[in-house]
Biopython code that builds the backbone (N, CA, C, O; Angstrom):
import numpy as np
from Bio.PDB.StructureBuilder import StructureBuilder

atoms = [
    (1, "UNK", "N", (82.409, 195.392, 45.296)),
    (1, "UNK", "CA", (83.806, 195.099, 45.550)),
    (1, "UNK", "C", (83.962, 194.734, 47.026)),
    (1, "UNK", "O", (83.250, 195.261, 47.881)),
    (2, "UNK", "N", (84.892, 193.835, 47.316)),
    (2, "UNK", "CA", (85.089, 193.433, 48.709)),
    (2, "UNK", "C", (85.634, 194.591, 49.548)),
    (2, "UNK", "O", (86.475, 195.368, 49.095)),
    (3, "UNK", "N", (85.137, 194.683, 50.772)),
    (3, "UNK", "CA", (85.590, 195.732, 51.685)),
    (3, "UNK", "C", (86.971, 195.400, 52.223)),
    (3, "UNK", "O", (87.804, 196.291, 52.392)),
    (4, "UNK", "N", (87.218, 194.128, 52.491)),
    (4, "UNK", "CA", (88.503, 193.686, 53.015)),
    (4, "UNK", "C", (89.030, 192.547, 52.139)),
    (4, "UNK", "O", (88.836, 191.377, 52.468)),
    (5, "UNK", "N", (89.693, 192.879, 51.029)),
    (5, "UNK", "CA", (90.105, 191.855, 50.069)),
    (5, "UNK", "C", (91.131, 190.864, 50.614)),
    (5, "UNK", "O", (91.260, 189.760, 50.084)),
    (6, "UNK", "N", (91.850, 191.234, 51.646)),
    (6, "UNK", "CA", (92.885, 190.342, 52.164)),
    (6, "UNK", "C", (92.327, 189.171, 52.964)),
    (6, "UNK", "O", (93.079, 188.269, 53.334)),
    (7, "UNK", "N", (91.051, 189.165, 53.234)),
    (7, "UNK", "CA", (90.454, 188.045, 53.953)),
    (7, "UNK", "C", (89.938, 186.968, 53.002)),
    (7, "UNK", "O", (89.490, 185.909, 53.443)),
    (8, "UNK", "N", (90.001, 187.234, 51.719)),
    (8, "UNK", "CA", (89.505, 186.277, 50.733)),
    (8, "UNK", "C", (90.408, 185.051, 50.664)),
    (8, "UNK", "O", (91.633, 185.165, 50.649)),
    (9, "UNK", "N", (89.784, 183.884, 50.622)),
    (9, "UNK", "CA", (90.547, 182.646, 50.455)),
    (9, "UNK", "C", (90.881, 182.398, 48.996)),
    (9, "UNK", "O", (91.847, 181.700, 48.687)),
    (10, "UNK", "N", (90.086, 182.967, 48.094)),
    (10, "UNK", "CA", (90.287, 182.756, 46.664)),
    (10, "UNK", "C", (89.899, 184.018, 45.900)),
    (10, "UNK", "O", (88.793, 184.109, 45.367)),
    (11, "UNK", "N", (90.815, 185.000, 45.846)),
    (11, "UNK", "CA", (90.500, 186.271, 45.187)),
    (11, "UNK", "C", (90.102, 186.126, 43.724)),
    (11, "UNK", "O", (89.238, 186.858, 43.241)),
    (12, "UNK", "N", (90.732, 185.179, 43.007)),
    (12, "UNK", "CA", (90.391, 185.004, 41.603)),
    (12, "UNK", "C", (88.939, 184.529, 41.464)),
    (12, "UNK", "O", (88.207, 185.009, 40.599)),
    (13, "UNK", "N", (88.530, 183.594, 42.310)),
    (13, "UNK", "CA", (87.139, 183.114, 42.277)),
    (13, "UNK", "C", (86.181, 184.250, 42.620)),
    (13, "UNK", "O", (85.108, 184.360, 42.027)),
    (14, "UNK", "N", (86.565, 185.090, 43.569)),
    (14, "UNK", "CA", (85.733, 186.240, 43.927)),
    (14, "UNK", "C", (85.564, 187.178, 42.730)),
    (14, "UNK", "O", (84.466, 187.665, 42.462)),
    (15, "UNK", "N", (86.657, 187.422, 42.021)),
    (15, "UNK", "CA", (86.603, 188.286, 40.844)),
    (15, "UNK", "C", (85.709, 187.679, 39.766)),
    (15, "UNK", "O", (84.909, 188.382, 39.149)),
    (16, "UNK", "N", (85.847, 186.387, 39.546)),
    (16, "UNK", "CA", (85.022, 185.725, 38.530)),
    (16, "UNK", "C", (83.544, 185.744, 38.921)),
    (16, "UNK", "O", (82.678, 185.873, 38.056)),
    (17, "UNK", "N", (83.253, 185.618, 40.199)),
    (17, "UNK", "CA", (81.858, 185.706, 40.656)),
    (17, "UNK", "C", (81.299, 187.109, 40.443)),
    (17, "UNK", "O", (80.129, 187.268, 40.096)),
    (18, "UNK", "N", (82.130, 188.120, 40.650)),
    (18, "UNK", "CA", (81.689, 189.494, 40.364)),
    (18, "UNK", "C", (81.417, 189.658, 38.869)),
    (18, "UNK", "O", (80.452, 190.313, 38.476)),
    (19, "UNK", "N", (82.264, 189.066, 38.050)),
    (19, "UNK", "CA", (82.075, 189.157, 36.599)),
    (19, "UNK", "C", (80.770, 188.500, 36.172)),
    (19, "UNK", "O", (80.096, 188.994, 35.268)),
    (20, "UNK", "N", (80.412, 187.401, 36.807)),
    (20, "UNK", "CA", (79.154, 186.720, 36.482)),
    (20, "UNK", "C", (77.954, 187.632, 36.708)),
    (20, "UNK", "O", (76.955, 187.542, 35.995)),
    (21, "UNK", "N", (78.054, 188.506, 37.697)),
    (21, "UNK", "CA", (76.958, 189.401, 38.048)),
    (21, "UNK", "C", (76.988, 190.713, 37.263)),
    (21, "UNK", "O", (76.043, 191.500, 37.321)),
    (22, "UNK", "N", (78.072, 190.942, 36.535)),
    (22, "UNK", "CA", (78.248, 192.196, 35.822)),
    (22, "UNK", "C", (77.227, 192.356, 34.702)),
    (22, "UNK", "O", (76.795, 191.378, 34.092)),
    (23, "UNK", "N", (76.855, 193.590, 34.446)),
    (23, "UNK", "CA", (75.975, 193.910, 33.324)),
    (23, "UNK", "C", (76.779, 194.086, 32.037)),
    (23, "UNK", "O", (76.220, 194.122, 30.941)),
    (24, "UNK", "N", (78.097, 194.196, 32.189)),
    (24, "UNK", "CA", (78.954, 194.430, 31.024)),
    (24, "UNK", "C", (79.303, 193.116, 30.335)),
    (24, "UNK", "O", (79.999, 192.261, 30.883)),
    (25, "UNK", "N", (78.804, 192.991, 29.139)),
    (25, "UNK", "CA", (79.007, 191.773, 28.357)),
    (25, "UNK", "C", (80.496, 191.498, 28.115)),
    (25, "UNK", "O", (80.939, 190.351, 28.172)),
    (26, "UNK", "N", (81.260, 192.560, 27.847)),
    (26, "UNK", "CA", (82.698, 192.426, 27.591)),
    (26, "UNK", "C", (83.405, 191.747, 28.766)),
    (26, "UNK", "O", (84.276, 190.900, 28.569)),
    (27, "UNK", "N", (83.024, 192.125, 29.983)),
    (27, "UNK", "CA", (83.648, 191.515, 31.157)),
    (27, "UNK", "C", (83.280, 190.044, 31.297)),
    (27, "UNK", "O", (84.137, 189.197, 31.550)),
    (28, "UNK", "N", (82.019, 189.758, 31.131)),
    (28, "UNK", "CA", (81.582, 188.363, 31.236)),
    (28, "UNK", "C", (82.274, 187.489, 30.204)),
    (28, "UNK", "O", (82.800, 186.426, 30.531)),
    (29, "UNK", "N", (82.270, 187.941, 28.961)),
    (29, "UNK", "CA", (82.851, 187.137, 27.890)),
    (29, "UNK", "C", (84.367, 187.028, 27.996)),
    (29, "UNK", "O", (84.942, 186.002, 27.633)),
    (30, "UNK", "N", (85.010, 188.064, 28.484)),
    (30, "UNK", "CA", (86.469, 188.058, 28.559)),
    (30, "UNK", "C", (87.033, 187.391, 29.790)),
    (30, "UNK", "O", (88.050, 186.701, 29.715)),
    (31, "UNK", "N", (86.377, 187.590, 30.938)),
    (31, "UNK", "CA", (86.895, 187.045, 32.194)),
    (31, "UNK", "C", (86.478, 185.601, 32.446)),
    (31, "UNK", "O", (87.228, 184.824, 33.037)),
    (32, "UNK", "N", (85.289, 185.251, 31.998)),
    (32, "UNK", "CA", (84.761, 183.919, 32.285)),
    (32, "UNK", "C", (85.088, 182.946, 31.159)),
    (32, "UNK", "O", (85.091, 183.329, 29.989)),
    (33, "UNK", "N", (85.364, 181.690, 31.504)),
    (33, "UNK", "CA", (85.670, 180.703, 30.464)),
    (33, "UNK", "C", (84.414, 180.311, 29.684)),
    (33, "UNK", "O", (83.296, 180.413, 30.188)),
    (34, "UNK", "N", (84.618, 179.872, 28.474)),
    (34, "UNK", "CA", (83.518, 179.330, 27.694)),
    (34, "UNK", "C", (83.097, 177.997, 28.305)),
    (34, "UNK", "O", (83.897, 177.325, 28.956)),
    (35, "UNK", "N", (81.848, 177.622, 28.093)),
    (35, "UNK", "CA", (81.372, 176.338, 28.609)),
    (35, "UNK", "C", (82.227, 175.219, 28.036)),
    (35, "UNK", "O", (82.475, 175.160, 26.831)),
    (36, "UNK", "N", (82.672, 174.332, 28.922)),
    (36, "UNK", "CA", (83.472, 173.195, 28.507)),
    (36, "UNK", "C", (84.951, 173.498, 28.340)),
    (36, "UNK", "O", (85.733, 172.599, 28.030)),
    (37, "UNK", "N", (85.348, 174.751, 28.541)),
    (37, "UNK", "CA", (86.764, 175.109, 28.402)),
    (37, "UNK", "C", (87.563, 174.505, 29.551)),
    (37, "UNK", "O", (87.077, 174.463, 30.681)),
    (38, "UNK", "N", (88.769, 174.042, 29.285)),
    (38, "UNK", "CA", (89.578, 173.443, 30.344)),
    (38, "UNK", "C", (90.138, 174.480, 31.331)),
    (38, "UNK", "O", (90.473, 174.146, 32.467)),
    (39, "UNK", "N", (90.234, 175.716, 30.894)),
    (39, "UNK", "CA", (90.784, 176.771, 31.740)),
    (39, "UNK", "C", (89.697, 177.332, 32.660)),
    (39, "UNK", "O", (88.537, 177.426, 32.261)),
    (40, "UNK", "N", (90.069, 177.704, 33.893)),
    (40, "UNK", "CA", (89.078, 178.293, 34.806)),
    (40, "UNK", "C", (88.817, 179.778, 34.538)),
    (40, "UNK", "O", (87.948, 180.386, 35.164)),
    (41, "UNK", "N", (89.578, 180.355, 33.603)),
    (41, "UNK", "CA", (89.424, 181.781, 33.287)),
    (41, "UNK", "C", (89.179, 181.966, 31.797)),
    (41, "UNK", "O", (89.444, 181.076, 30.989)),
    (42, "UNK", "N", (88.669, 183.139, 31.454)),
    (42, "UNK", "CA", (88.402, 183.460, 30.059)),
    (42, "UNK", "C", (89.656, 183.821, 29.294)),
    (42, "UNK", "O", (90.705, 184.079, 29.884)),
    (43, "UNK", "N", (89.545, 183.838, 27.985)),
    (43, "UNK", "CA", (90.690, 184.099, 27.110)),
    (43, "UNK", "C", (91.249, 185.513, 27.265)),
    (43, "UNK", "O", (92.431, 185.733, 27.002)),
    (44, "UNK", "N", (90.443, 186.454, 27.679)),
    (44, "UNK", "CA", (90.892, 187.847, 27.805)),
    (44, "UNK", "C", (91.147, 188.259, 29.249)),
    (44, "UNK", "O", (91.288, 189.446, 29.543)),
    (45, "UNK", "N", (91.205, 187.292, 30.141)),
    (45, "UNK", "CA", (91.375, 187.573, 31.570)),
    (45, "UNK", "C", (92.578, 188.497, 31.825)),
    (45, "UNK", "O", (92.433, 189.548, 32.449)),
    (46, "UNK", "N", (93.746, 188.107, 31.347)),
    (46, "UNK", "CA", (94.952, 188.904, 31.608)),
    (46, "UNK", "C", (94.888, 190.276, 30.953)),
    (46, "UNK", "O", (95.252, 191.276, 31.572)),
    (47, "UNK", "N", (94.432, 190.334, 29.712)),
    (47, "UNK", "CA", (94.339, 191.620, 29.018)),
    (47, "UNK", "C", (93.385, 192.574, 29.731)),
    (47, "UNK", "O", (93.693, 193.753, 29.905)),
    (48, "UNK", "N", (92.233, 192.062, 30.142)),
    (48, "UNK", "CA", (91.265, 192.919, 30.826)),
    (48, "UNK", "C", (91.797, 193.414, 32.169)),
    (48, "UNK", "O", (91.592, 194.571, 32.534)),
    (49, "UNK", "N", (92.479, 192.534, 32.901)),
    (49, "UNK", "CA", (93.041, 192.971, 34.184)),
    (49, "UNK", "C", (94.151, 193.990, 33.988)),
    (49, "UNK", "O", (94.236, 194.966, 34.733)),
    (50, "UNK", "N", (94.997, 193.775, 32.999)),
    (50, "UNK", "CA", (96.064, 194.745, 32.723)),
    (50, "UNK", "C", (95.481, 196.105, 32.349)),
    (50, "UNK", "O", (95.947, 197.139, 32.827)),
    (51, "UNK", "N", (94.470, 196.098, 31.503)),
    (51, "UNK", "CA", (93.824, 197.361, 31.124)),
    (51, "UNK", "C", (93.186, 198.037, 32.324)),
    (51, "UNK", "O", (93.245, 199.260, 32.454)),
    (52, "UNK", "N", (92.574, 197.247, 33.205)),
    (52, "UNK", "CA", (91.970, 197.812, 34.413)),
    (52, "UNK", "C", (93.038, 198.477, 35.286)),
    (52, "UNK", "O", (92.852, 199.595, 35.765)),
    (53, "UNK", "N", (94.144, 197.781, 35.485)),
    (53, "UNK", "CA", (95.215, 198.324, 36.332)),
    (53, "UNK", "C", (95.772, 199.613, 35.729)),
    (53, "UNK", "O", (96.039, 200.574, 36.450)),
    (54, "UNK", "N", (95.942, 199.629, 34.429)),
    (54, "UNK", "CA", (96.503, 200.811, 33.768)),
    (54, "UNK", "C", (95.561, 202.010, 33.780)),
    (54, "UNK", "O", (96.012, 203.150, 33.895)),
    (55, "UNK", "N", (94.259, 201.762, 33.663)),
    (55, "UNK", "CA", (93.349, 202.888, 33.473)),
    (55, "UNK", "C", (92.406, 203.183, 34.637)),
    (55, "UNK", "O", (91.944, 204.316, 34.776)),
    (56, "UNK", "N", (92.115, 202.205, 35.464)),
    (56, "UNK", "CA", (91.091, 202.406, 36.492)),
    (56, "UNK", "C", (91.578, 202.239, 37.930)),
    (56, "UNK", "O", (91.130, 202.949, 38.830)),
    (57, "UNK", "N", (92.485, 201.308, 38.136)),
    (57, "UNK", "CA", (92.906, 200.951, 39.490)),
    (57, "UNK", "C", (93.598, 202.123, 40.160)),
    (57, "UNK", "O", (94.415, 202.806, 39.542)),
    (58, "UNK", "N", (93.274, 202.356, 41.417)),
    (58, "UNK", "CA", (93.857, 203.475, 42.150)),
    (58, "UNK", "C", (94.676, 202.943, 43.311)),
    (58, "UNK", "O", (94.139, 202.519, 44.334)),
    (59, "UNK", "N", (95.984, 202.976, 43.128)),
    (59, "UNK", "CA", (96.908, 202.468, 44.141)),
    (59, "UNK", "C", (96.698, 203.158, 45.477)),
    (59, "UNK", "O", (96.725, 202.511, 46.524)),
    (60, "UNK", "N", (96.489, 204.467, 45.449)),
    (60, "UNK", "CA", (96.308, 205.215, 46.697)),
    (60, "UNK", "C", (95.096, 204.723, 47.487)),
    (60, "UNK", "O", (95.108, 204.749, 48.717)),
    (61, "UNK", "N", (94.065, 204.282, 46.800)),
    (61, "UNK", "CA", (92.885, 203.738, 47.481)),
    (61, "UNK", "C", (93.112, 202.284, 47.887)),
    (61, "UNK", "O", (92.662, 201.860, 48.952)),
    (62, "UNK", "N", (93.800, 201.527, 47.053)),
    (62, "UNK", "CA", (94.037, 200.109, 47.333)),
    (62, "UNK", "C", (94.863, 199.905, 48.598)),
    (62, "UNK", "O", (94.587, 198.991, 49.374)),
    (63, "UNK", "N", (95.864, 200.739, 48.813)),
    (63, "UNK", "CA", (96.705, 200.558, 50.002)),
    (63, "UNK", "C", (95.943, 200.839, 51.297)),
    (63, "UNK", "O", (96.345, 200.376, 52.365)),
    (64, "UNK", "N", (94.856, 201.586, 51.210)),
    (64, "UNK", "CA", (94.054, 201.878, 52.396)),
    (64, "UNK", "C", (93.317, 200.646, 52.916)),
    (64, "UNK", "O", (93.044, 200.541, 54.111)),
    (65, "UNK", "N", (92.994, 199.715, 52.016)),
    (65, "UNK", "CA", (92.238, 198.533, 52.440)),
    (65, "UNK", "C", (93.050, 197.243, 52.351)),
    (65, "UNK", "O", (92.543, 196.166, 52.665)),
    (66, "UNK", "N", (94.306, 197.351, 51.925)),
    (66, "UNK", "CA", (95.157, 196.170, 51.793)),
    (66, "UNK", "C", (96.503, 196.440, 52.474)),
    (66, "UNK", "O", (97.443, 196.899, 51.825)),
    (67, "UNK", "N", (96.597, 196.160, 53.765)),
    (67, "UNK", "CA", (97.845, 196.427, 54.489)),
    (67, "UNK", "C", (99.070, 195.740, 53.892)),
    (67, "UNK", "O", (100.160, 196.311, 53.924)),
    (68, "UNK", "N", (98.925, 194.549, 53.358)),
    (68, "UNK", "CA", (100.086, 193.869, 52.777)),
    (68, "UNK", "C", (100.586, 194.607, 51.537)),
    (68, "UNK", "O", (101.790, 194.648, 51.284)),
    (69, "UNK", "N", (99.672, 195.187, 50.767)),
    (69, "UNK", "CA", (100.065, 195.989, 49.618)),
    (69, "UNK", "C", (100.803, 197.242, 50.084)),
    (69, "UNK", "O", (101.810, 197.628, 49.491)),
    (70, "UNK", "N", (100.311, 197.864, 51.127)),
    (70, "UNK", "CA", (100.976, 199.053, 51.677)),
    (70, "UNK", "C", (102.393, 198.716, 52.131)),
    (70, "UNK", "O", (103.325, 199.486, 51.898)),
    (71, "UNK", "N", (102.551, 197.561, 52.780)),
    (71, "UNK", "CA", (103.891, 197.139, 53.219)),
    (71, "UNK", "C", (104.809, 196.858, 52.034)),
    (71, "UNK", "O", (105.987, 197.215, 52.058)),
    (72, "UNK", "N", (104.277, 196.226, 51.010)),
    (72, "UNK", "CA", (105.079, 195.927, 49.822)),
    (72, "UNK", "C", (105.548, 197.217, 49.140)),
    (72, "UNK", "O", (106.704, 197.319, 48.730)),
    (73, "UNK", "N", (104.663, 198.184, 49.023)),
    (73, "UNK", "CA", (105.019, 199.470, 48.420)),
    (73, "UNK", "C", (106.098, 200.147, 49.248)),
    (73, "UNK", "O", (107.058, 200.694, 48.705)),
    (74, "UNK", "N", (105.938, 200.110, 50.565)),
    (74, "UNK", "CA", (106.923, 200.722, 51.452)),
    (74, "UNK", "C", (108.293, 200.070, 51.273)),
    (74, "UNK", "O", (109.308, 200.766, 51.220)),
    (75, "UNK", "N", (108.328, 198.751, 51.181)),
    (75, "UNK", "CA", (109.606, 198.045, 51.014)),
    (75, "UNK", "C", (110.243, 198.391, 49.668)),
    (75, "UNK", "O", (111.456, 198.582, 49.586)),
    (76, "UNK", "N", (109.438, 198.471, 48.626)),
    (76, "UNK", "CA", (109.956, 198.832, 47.310)),
    (76, "UNK", "C", (110.540, 200.242, 47.304)),
    (76, "UNK", "O", (111.554, 200.501, 46.655)),
    (77, "UNK", "N", (109.896, 201.143, 48.027)),
    (77, "UNK", "CA", (110.396, 202.515, 48.092)),
    (77, "UNK", "C", (111.715, 202.594, 48.845)),
    (77, "UNK", "O", (112.512, 203.500, 48.599)),
    (78, "UNK", "N", (111.955, 201.666, 49.751)),
    (78, "UNK", "CA", (113.225, 201.636, 50.491)),
    (78, "UNK", "C", (114.404, 201.307, 49.584)),
    (78, "UNK", "O", (115.542, 201.645, 49.910)),
    (79, "UNK", "N", (114.154, 200.659, 48.461)),
    (79, "UNK", "CA", (115.213, 200.305, 47.521)),
    (79, "UNK", "C", (115.613, 201.470, 46.622)),
    (79, "UNK", "O", (116.671, 201.430, 45.995)),
    (80, "UNK", "N", (114.793, 202.486, 46.554)),
    (80, "UNK", "CA", (115.095, 203.633, 45.673)),
    (80, "UNK", "C", (116.269, 204.416, 46.161)),
    (80, "UNK", "O", (116.652, 205.407, 45.538)),
]
sb = StructureBuilder()
sb.init_structure("model")
sb.init_model(0)
sb.init_chain("A")
sb.init_seg("    ")
for serial, (resi, resn, name, xyz) in enumerate(atoms, 1):
    if name == "N":
        sb.init_residue(resn, " ", resi, " ")
    sb.init_atom(name, np.array(xyz, "f"), 0.0, 1.0, " ", f" {name:<3s}", serial, name[0])
structure = sb.get_structure()
């Protein structure tokens, strides 16, 4: 995983490159497009990311390495 994700010029491409290297077949097949597909992403891209966010992603850790995310969370909390 990237140490400083906010420096990426193309986060989606970075994610897809990580998927290419993954040992998990489900990730490769779901995130990556089939050969010759017009879309740059796989058919299960959104579903897999949503499931990851719901079950694995840790907001408390993400804000430590993504200052813009920390600022966005802070602004949202100001509306409460």
